[in-house]
Backbone bond lengths (Angstrom), bond angles and torsions (degrees), N, CA, C in turn:
res aa  C-N    CA-C-N  psi(-1)  N-CA   C-N-CA  omega(-1)  CA-C   N-CA-C  phi
1 M - - - 1.474 - - 1.518 110.46 -
2 K 1.335 113.53 -44.23 1.462 118.69 -179.58 1.522 111.11 -63.50
3 T 1.341 113.97 -40.56 1.468 119.21 178.73 1.520 110.81 -62.86
4 K 1.336 115.51 -38.68 1.461 120.90 179.61 1.526 111.43 -65.04
5 Q 1.350 115.64 -40.19 1.457 120.10 178.57 1.531 111.37 -64.31
6 I 1.336 114.07 -39.84 1.471 119.18 179.34 1.534 109.90 -63.29
7 A 1.329 114.28 -41.93 1.471 119.23 180.00 1.522 111.33 -63.75
8 V 1.345 115.35 -41.87 1.472 120.09 179.14 1.521 110.42 -64.36
9 T 1.342 114.86 -43.92 1.467 119.65 179.56 1.528 111.04 -60.95
10 A 1.337 115.10 -43.03 1.471 119.88 179.17 1.519 110.92 -62.81
11 A 1.328 114.83 -41.39 1.474 119.10 -179.85 1.514 111.51 -63.75
12 I 1.340 115.50 -40.85 1.472 119.93 178.46 1.522 110.27 -64.00
13 A 1.345 115.22 -40.91 1.463 119.53 -179.98 1.520 111.15 -62.76
14 V 1.341 115.46 -44.37 1.473 120.09 178.21 1.519 110.71 -62.07
15 L 1.344 115.66 -43.21 1.464 120.12 178.75 1.525 110.98 -62.47
16 G 1.350 115.31 -40.16 1.464 119.55 179.24 1.510 111.99 -62.91
17 I 1.349 114.84 -42.49 1.468 119.20 178.32 1.522 110.59 -63.55
18 A 1.332 115.66 -41.55 1.474 120.20 179.80 1.521 110.93 -61.82
19 I 1.353 115.09 -43.10 1.471 119.53 179.48 1.529 110.51 -64.21
20 L 1.349 114.86 -41.79 1.464 119.75 -179.92 1.515 111.30 -62.97
21 V 1.341 115.70 -45.50 1.473 120.06 178.68 1.518 110.73 -62.33
22 S 1.347 114.82 -44.03 1.467 119.86 -179.93 1.521 110.91 -62.18
23 A 1.332 115.83 -43.11 1.469 120.43 -179.38 1.520 110.68 -65.73
24 T 1.333 114.79 -41.29 1.470 119.04 179.39 1.525 111.18 -63.53
25 T 1.351 114.81 -43.81 1.470 119.75 178.77 1.517 110.85 -62.42
26 Y 1.339 115.23 -44.73 1.470 119.85 179.98 1.516 110.87 -60.20
27 W 1.336 115.69 -45.50 1.456 120.18 -177.79 1.525 111.07 -64.36
28 S 1.344 115.78 -40.58 1.460 119.83 178.45 1.519 110.65 -62.62
29 E 1.349 115.22 -44.83 1.464 119.69 179.29 1.517 110.72 -65.22
30 F 1.335 116.55 -37.64 1.465 120.82 179.47 1.528 110.58 -62.32
31 L 1.355 115.58 -44.41 1.461 119.85 179.88 1.522 111.23 -63.29
32 V 1.346 116.37 -40.19 1.464 120.15 178.23 1.517 109.98 -64.02
33 M 1.347 116.09 -43.12 1.464 119.78 178.94 1.526 111.08 -61.85
34 Q 1.329 115.65 -42.16 1.454 119.20 -179.95 1.522 110.86 -65.53
35 E 1.334 115.86 -41.06 1.462 119.90 179.78 1.511 110.62 -63.52
36 N 1.333 116.42 -43.85 1.457 120.05 179.90 1.523 111.43 -67.22
37 R 1.342 115.19 -30.66 1.466 118.56 -178.70 1.516 111.77 -70.46
38 I 1.323 116.18 -39.35 1.454 118.88 -174.94 1.522 112.55 -97.97
39 K 1.320 116.28 -16.59 1.455 118.74 -177.42 1.517 109.91 -87.61
40 P 1.324 119.62 126.33 1.459 121.05 -178.54 1.515 111.18 -70.23
41 M 1.308 115.86 159.17 1.459 120.91 176.41 1.517 109.71 -59.63
42 E 1.322 115.95 135.25 1.457 119.71 -177.91 1.526 109.45 -89.17
43 Y 1.308 115.64 130.86 1.450 121.56 177.97 1.522 108.23 -109.43
44 N 1.319 115.86 108.97 1.458 121.62 -175.02 1.523 110.31 -80.40
45 T 1.301 116.37 115.33 1.465 120.42 179.27 1.523 111.80 -104.19
46 A 1.320 117.22 8.00 1.466 121.16 -173.24 1.516 112.21 -61.32
47 I 1.339 117.91 -33.05 1.457 119.52 -177.43 1.520 111.53 -103.70
48 G 1.312 117.45 3.61 1.452 120.79 176.95 1.522 110.85 -84.45
49 S 1.298 116.02 -145.41 1.461 121.04 -177.47 1.518 111.22 -76.35
50 P 1.336 116.39 166.25 1.471 118.34 166.78 1.523 108.66 -68.90
51 I 1.307 116.72 164.73 1.458 121.30 -179.80 1.530 110.39 -70.12
52 F 1.323 115.79 144.09 1.466 120.89 172.76 1.520 106.25 -117.30
53 G 1.314 116.60 111.88 1.450 120.87 -177.11 1.510 111.06 114.39
54 S 1.312 115.77 -168.90 1.462 121.89 -176.54 1.525 112.06 -75.92
55 E 1.323 116.29 135.98 1.459 120.50 177.16 1.531 111.51 -67.78
56 T 1.312 117.20 -19.30 1.465 120.78 -178.73 1.531 112.65 -96.30
57 A 1.319 116.92 7.26 1.469 120.30 177.76 1.525 109.94 -58.52
58 T 1.315 117.14 142.74 1.464 120.86 -177.19 1.527 112.95 -87.23
59 V 1.332 116.85 -10.60 1.462 120.86 178.38 1.525 109.25 -129.02
60 T 1.325 116.12 135.33 1.465 122.49 177.27 1.520 109.19 -118.56
61 I 1.321 115.36 133.96 1.463 120.90 172.33 1.519 107.51 -105.83
62 L 1.311 116.00 113.89 1.461 121.97 178.46 1.519 108.19 -99.95
63 E 1.324 115.68 113.37 1.459 121.06 -178.69 1.526 110.47 -101.75
64 Y 1.310 115.76 131.49 1.454 122.11 171.90 1.526 106.75 -103.14
65 G 1.328 116.56 123.17 1.455 117.69 -175.37 1.509 114.63 -150.96
66 D 1.315 114.27 167.26 1.465 124.08 177.09 1.528 106.35 -125.47
67 Y 1.307 117.09 132.80 1.463 120.00 -177.11 1.524 112.89 -68.38
68 Q 1.326 118.08 -10.19 1.461 120.55 176.22 1.533 111.50 -105.59
69 C 1.321 116.29 9.18 1.458 121.48 179.95 1.527 110.00 -82.20
70 E 1.325 116.47 118.56 1.467 121.28 -177.64 1.519 112.08 -63.40
71 M 1.350 117.02 -38.87 1.458 120.07 -179.30 1.534 111.31 -73.23
72 C 1.323 116.68 -27.71 1.472 119.84 173.44 1.527 109.30 -64.43
73 K 1.313 115.67 -41.12 1.463 120.82 177.60 1.530 109.84 -64.27
74 H 1.319 116.56 -40.41 1.458 121.18 178.96 1.533 110.15 -60.70
75 W 1.345 116.33 -45.92 1.470 120.30 179.07 1.518 110.30 -64.08
76 F 1.321 116.79 -40.69 1.459 121.53 179.91 1.528 111.06 -57.34
77 H 1.311 116.36 -43.38 1.461 120.57 -175.30 1.530 113.68 -84.88
78 N 1.317 117.73 -24.40 1.461 119.14 -172.19 1.521 116.38 -111.81
79 T 1.319 117.83 -16.38 1.466 120.27 -176.74 1.520 113.02 -125.99
80 R 1.294 116.54 -43.22 1.468 121.95 -173.17 1.525 112.70 -56.25
81 S 1.308 117.06 -44.82 1.467 120.19 -176.52 1.533 111.80 -62.24
82 Q 1.331 116.65 -35.44 1.470 119.74 178.66 1.536 111.23 -70.66
83 I 1.319 116.49 -36.18 1.467 120.28 176.41 1.526 109.77 -64.57
84 I 1.314 116.55 -42.62 1.467 120.56 179.25 1.526 110.36 -63.20
85 E 1.319 116.50 -46.53 1.460 121.10 -177.75 1.521 112.26 -63.14
86 N 1.326 116.71 -41.34 1.468 120.18 -172.12 1.525 115.07 -95.43
87 Y 1.324 117.49 -20.75 1.463 118.98 -175.57 1.532 114.57 -129.57
88 V 1.317 117.65 -40.21 1.469 119.77 -177.78 1.520 110.66 -73.46
89 D 1.317 116.67 -46.78 1.469 120.36 -178.52 1.529 112.29 -63.26
90 S 1.317 116.65 -25.63 1.469 120.64 179.71 1.527 111.86 -87.43
91 G 1.342 117.41 -3.20 1.462 121.12 177.66 1.513 114.97 85.34
92 K 1.329 117.90 5.72 1.463 120.80 -177.64 1.529 112.88 -82.77
93 V 1.328 116.47 -30.79 1.462 122.43 -173.23 1.524 109.66 -131.81
94 N 1.326 116.69 145.37 1.459 119.62 168.67 1.527 109.26 -127.74
95 L 1.322 115.34 167.03 1.464 121.41 -174.24 1.521 111.20 -123.54
96 Y 1.330 115.45 145.08 1.455 122.78 168.89 1.521 107.73 -129.74
97 F 1.320 115.56 153.69 1.466 120.14 176.99 1.515 108.47 -127.42
98 M 1.320 116.27 131.27 1.462 121.92 177.84 1.524 108.99 -120.13
99 D 1.318 115.85 127.71 1.466 120.80 -177.75 1.519 112.03 -73.63
100 I 1.320 115.48 137.86 1.460 121.48 166.80 1.531 105.85 -140.37
101 P 1.347 116.04 73.65 1.465 122.37 -171.14 1.530 112.50 -80.94
102 F 1.318 116.82 88.37 1.461 120.19 -173.04 1.525 114.21 -119.73
103 L 1.335 117.60 -3.29 1.465 119.24 -171.92 1.522 114.56 -84.43
104 G 1.322 117.38 -22.35 1.457 119.73 -178.55 1.510 110.90 -174.46
105 R 1.325 115.72 172.32 1.469 119.89 -175.94 1.528 112.32 -65.54
106 D 1.339 117.66 -27.11 1.466 119.97 -178.13 1.531 112.87 -82.81
107 S 1.322 117.07 -9.58 1.466 119.59 -179.54 1.520 110.63 -63.62
108 A 1.332 116.62 -47.07 1.463 120.78 179.46 1.523 111.23 -67.04
109 K 1.326 117.02 -34.13 1.466 120.42 178.94 1.526 110.66 -65.47
110 A 1.316 116.32 -40.47 1.462 120.30 178.47 1.520 110.62 -66.02
111 A 1.333 116.27 -41.03 1.470 120.51 178.42 1.522 110.58 -63.25
112 N 1.322 116.63 -43.30 1.465 120.72 177.25 1.528 110.32 -58.44
113 A 1.321 116.29 -42.09 1.465 120.58 -179.51 1.522 111.75 -62.54
114 S 1.327 117.01 -33.74 1.470 119.16 -179.74 1.528 110.71 -63.33
115 Y 1.327 117.01 -34.06 1.466 120.38 179.17 1.521 111.44 -80.43
116 C 1.314 116.57 -25.60 1.467 119.76 171.33 1.530 109.06 -64.17
117 A 1.327 116.15 -38.38 1.466 120.33 176.93 1.521 110.80 -70.13
118 E 1.328 116.71 -33.45 1.462 120.12 178.55 1.528 111.10 -61.07
119 E 1.325 116.78 -32.92 1.467 120.48 177.62 1.521 111.48 -54.27
120 Q 1.324 115.15 -30.48 1.457 120.53 -177.98 1.531 111.96 -107.12
121 G 1.312 115.44 20.60 1.462 120.87 173.89 1.507 115.47 72.85
122 M 1.359 117.61 23.93 1.467 119.52 -177.17 1.532 112.29 -132.40
123 Y 1.318 114.46 41.46 1.464 118.30 179.21 1.515 111.33 -58.35
124 W 1.331 117.15 -54.22 1.461 119.61 -172.46 1.520 112.95 -69.53
125 E 1.316 116.51 -31.19 1.467 119.01 175.33 1.531 110.05 -64.94
126 Y 1.329 115.45 -40.29 1.462 119.42 179.85 1.530 110.58 -72.24
127 H 1.313 116.52 -38.65 1.463 122.43 174.75 1.534 109.75 -52.78
128 S 1.315 115.94 -47.63 1.470 120.53 178.73 1.520 111.56 -64.87
129 M 1.326 116.12 -40.10 1.458 120.84 179.52 1.532 110.85 -59.16
130 L 1.312 116.78 -40.30 1.465 120.67 -179.71 1.521 111.59 -63.64
131 Y 1.327 117.33 -43.87 1.453 119.18 -179.56 1.524 112.62 -74.88
132 E 1.302 116.67 -27.19 1.467 119.58 177.47 1.525 112.01 -71.64
133 H 1.347 116.58 -26.31 1.464 120.47 -176.53 1.527 113.14 -111.54
134 Q 1.317 116.78 9.54 1.470 119.47 -179.64 1.523 111.00 -60.69
135 E 1.337 114.38 137.06 1.466 120.34 175.51 1.524 107.86 -128.24
136 G 1.332 117.66 -143.21 1.460 120.63 -178.54 1.521 112.65 -73.32
137 I 1.305 115.91 156.58 1.466 121.13 -178.53 1.530 110.80 -63.44
138 D 1.318 115.14 122.96 1.472 123.06 176.43 1.527 113.57 56.37
139 D 1.338 116.83 31.29 1.468 118.26 179.03 1.526 112.55 -96.07
140 G 1.333 116.70 10.75 1.460 120.88 176.27 1.514 114.99 106.69
141 W 1.322 116.99 -8.67 1.471 118.80 -176.81 1.534 111.78 -66.66
142 A 1.353 117.16 -24.36 1.465 120.88 179.94 1.524 111.18 -115.17
143 S 1.313 116.10 33.78 1.457 120.37 175.07 1.528 109.17 -70.16
144 P 1.328 118.49 161.38 1.472 119.93 178.69 1.522 113.18 -53.22
145 E 1.311 116.24 -37.86 1.464 119.62 -179.16 1.522 111.72 -66.34
146 R 1.341 115.98 -43.56 1.463 119.10 178.90 1.526 110.89 -67.42
147 L 1.319 116.60 -40.73 1.462 120.11 179.20 1.526 110.74 -59.98
148 K 1.306 116.00 -38.30 1.466 120.47 178.09 1.527 110.64 -70.32
149 S 1.318 116.43 -34.43 1.469 119.10 179.50 1.532 111.11 -68.08
150 F 1.334 117.13 -33.74 1.463 120.41 175.84 1.532 109.81 -62.79
151 A 1.321 115.97 -41.62 1.466 121.07 179.54 1.526 110.32 -63.95
152 F 1.315 115.71 -39.65 1.471 120.25 178.69 1.525 109.94 -62.60
153 S 1.332 116.59 -40.42 1.462 120.89 -179.96 1.523 111.85 -63.51
154 L 1.338 116.09 -29.26 1.463 120.81 179.95 1.529 112.52 -88.79
155 G 1.319 116.06 -2.36 1.462 119.45 178.24 1.514 114.57 78.84
156 L 1.322 117.04 22.79 1.460 120.42 178.76 1.520 110.76 -75.40
157 N 1.312 115.71 158.43 1.464 121.01 176.23 1.524 108.18 -64.50
158 A 1.326 116.70 113.15 1.459 121.92 -171.50 1.523 112.48 -65.22
159 D 1.323 117.51 -42.60 1.465 120.20 -177.91 1.520 111.47 -65.23
160 Q 1.319 116.92 -45.38 1.456 120.98 -179.60 1.522 110.88 -63.75
161 F 1.328 116.17 -43.34 1.458 120.40 -178.81 1.529 110.67 -66.99
162 S 1.312 116.86 -43.44 1.471 121.24 -178.55 1.526 111.12 -61.62
163 E 1.321 115.46 -42.68 1.466 119.10 178.77 1.525 110.93 -62.02
164 C 1.318 115.53 -41.06 1.467 120.69 179.12 1.529 111.16 -63.10
165 I 1.327 116.63 -40.53 1.463 121.47 178.90 1.521 110.65 -67.54
166 D 1.329 116.54 -47.89 1.465 120.91 -176.33 1.529 112.04 -63.43
167 L 1.316 116.75 -34.01 1.466 121.09 179.90 1.528 112.70 -86.04
168 Q 1.333 115.79 -7.41 1.473 120.60 -172.12 1.533 109.05 46.62
169 K 1.305 113.76 53.68 1.467 122.45 -170.79 1.525 113.91 -55.52
170 Y 1.335 116.51 -33.54 1.466 120.10 -175.31 1.527 112.68 -108.81
171 K 1.314 115.37 24.40 1.461 120.61 179.97 1.519 111.08 -57.48
172 Q 1.332 117.23 -43.87 1.462 120.70 -178.48 1.523 111.43 -69.11
173 R 1.309 116.46 -36.85 1.464 120.36 177.90 1.528 110.32 -62.51
174 V 1.302 116.63 -42.59 1.467 121.08 178.75 1.527 110.17 -63.42
175 K 1.335 116.26 -41.44 1.462 119.97 179.13 1.532 110.64 -63.98
176 L 1.327 116.53 -41.38 1.462 120.13 178.14 1.527 110.84 -61.44
177 N 1.320 116.12 -42.11 1.465 120.36 177.21 1.528 110.70 -59.49
178 S 1.334 114.66 -46.34 1.462 119.90 -178.11 1.524 111.07 -64.56
179 D 1.332 116.37 -45.09 1.468 120.34 179.68 1.526 110.91 -61.79
180 K 1.340 115.94 -41.13 1.460 120.53 179.59 1.523 110.25 -64.02
181 S 1.316 116.09 -41.77 1.465 120.68 -179.88 1.522 111.13 -61.43
182 V 1.325 115.79 -46.67 1.465 120.73 -179.83 1.527 110.39 -63.39
183 S 1.342 116.80 -41.15 1.465 120.64 -179.62 1.523 111.80 -64.27
184 Q 1.336 117.31 -23.66 1.456 121.63 178.60 1.522 112.03 -90.64
185 G 1.325 115.73 7.49 1.457 120.15 172.94 1.510 115.61 89.51
186 V 1.316 117.70 11.04 1.463 120.56 179.52 1.525 109.08 -76.87
187 Q 1.333 116.65 125.05 1.457 120.82 -176.00 1.523 112.95 -123.35
188 S 1.315 116.73 -5.77 1.464 119.93 -179.95 1.518 109.14 -152.53
189 T 1.317 115.48 165.29 1.463 120.74 179.10 1.526 109.59 -131.62
190 P 1.332 117.08 150.56 1.460 125.76 -6.44 1.533 110.91 -76.05
191 Y 1.318 114.44 153.03 1.456 121.80 179.23 1.521 106.99 -138.45
192 F 1.318 116.86 137.62 1.462 120.37 -172.75 1.526 111.32 -129.31
193 V 1.318 114.77 140.11 1.457 121.32 170.31 1.520 106.66 -119.72
194 I 1.319 116.42 120.41 1.464 122.36 179.63 1.528 107.13 -99.94
195 I 1.317 117.13 123.26 1.468 122.48 -174.58 1.524 108.83 -127.29
196 N 1.330 117.40 136.01 1.466 118.68 174.70 1.523 110.90 -111.74
197 S 1.313 115.99 175.32 1.461 121.56 -173.77 1.525 112.69 -68.30
198 D 1.332 117.79 -14.16 1.459 121.74 176.63 1.526 112.17 -87.76
199 G 1.343 115.99 -2.75 1.455 120.09 -179.78 1.516 114.28 90.49
200 E 1.320 116.91 0.51 1.464 120.37 177.97 1.517 109.29 -70.60
201 Q 1.336 116.26 144.27 1.462 120.99 -178.83 1.517 111.21 -133.94
202 Q 1.313 114.63 143.44 1.461 120.64 170.05 1.516 107.61 -138.25
203 K 1.315 115.47 147.66 1.461 120.63 -176.19 1.523 110.41 -116.40
204 I 1.314 114.38 143.27 1.461 121.08 177.21 1.519 107.90 -130.19
205 S 1.307 116.42 126.82 1.456 121.14 -179.71 1.519 110.02 -108.66
206 G 1.322 115.39 130.98 1.454 120.32 176.84 1.513 114.13 91.82
207 A 1.324 115.75 171.80 1.464 122.46 -177.05 1.527 110.09 -81.46
208 Q 1.317 115.97 67.78 1.460 121.24 -178.26 1.535 110.44 -70.05
209 P 1.326 117.32 154.22 1.471 121.07 -179.38 1.525 111.59 -70.91
210 Y 1.314 114.72 167.09 1.462 121.65 -178.35 1.520 112.21 -56.61
211 S 1.332 117.88 -36.01 1.467 121.26 -177.51 1.528 111.75 -59.51
212 V 1.332 117.32 -35.09 1.467 121.23 179.17 1.524 109.99 -67.84
213 F 1.329 116.73 -44.78 1.461 120.72 179.53 1.525 110.91 -66.88
214 R 1.319 116.44 -39.37 1.465 119.69 179.88 1.527 111.02 -60.67
215 Q 1.311 116.70 -43.74 1.465 120.84 -179.82 1.538 110.73 -62.14
216 V 1.332 116.86 -44.35 1.461 120.18 179.71 1.520 111.54 -66.70
217 I 1.326 116.27 -46.39 1.464 120.75 -178.75 1.520 110.59 -59.64
218 E 1.333 116.92 -46.77 1.462 120.79 -178.11 1.526 111.03 -61.45
219 S 1.302 117.21 -34.88 1.463 120.58 -179.31 1.523 112.49 -72.81
220 M 1.339 116.50 -14.37 1.459 120.24 -175.67 1.525 113.97 -111.31
221 L 1.322 117.21 -6.09 1.468 120.37 179.28 1.535 110.72 -73.69
């Protein structure tokens, strides 16, 4: 009888441990599910461009683009400047750029050159130079020689920049940017993710006019 009681007690103890483990596992999984449900998708900008604008801005516009993308150039010339004037300069919004160079062989070369310029503190100036001089896809406008001439126009150290171009120093960084972009579901350019400090996100696909961005930005400030 005593042996039977011991066996029953042991069985209850094992069952209790099993229930406790099961409950703990369930609760852990529940918390993860809840976190994933309410937590927005994280967009890693660590390997993309440097920040453009105030680090304390409450809204970030993350642009995915290709330097040979005609519609990216259209957005650059027709929408971006108004966003900078009305929101970036006032400290409300900042910008990031993530490469997704898929349109031609010179797309990655142009992206690499932008980081060569970043070495000398002129990423965004060079970024603008690329879109200001964009021509046809792989027609020579982004050849190594032209990329170096853009750097010369900006007054960059020619030897340092040339070495960076010739070595394709940031080739892996550009690939990481592209892989990250694709993994986040980006399939075309330009593509934008607007994120605010509360974690709210809205997405805009294509070279939409300033009015579309203004409406989204205002709703997230």
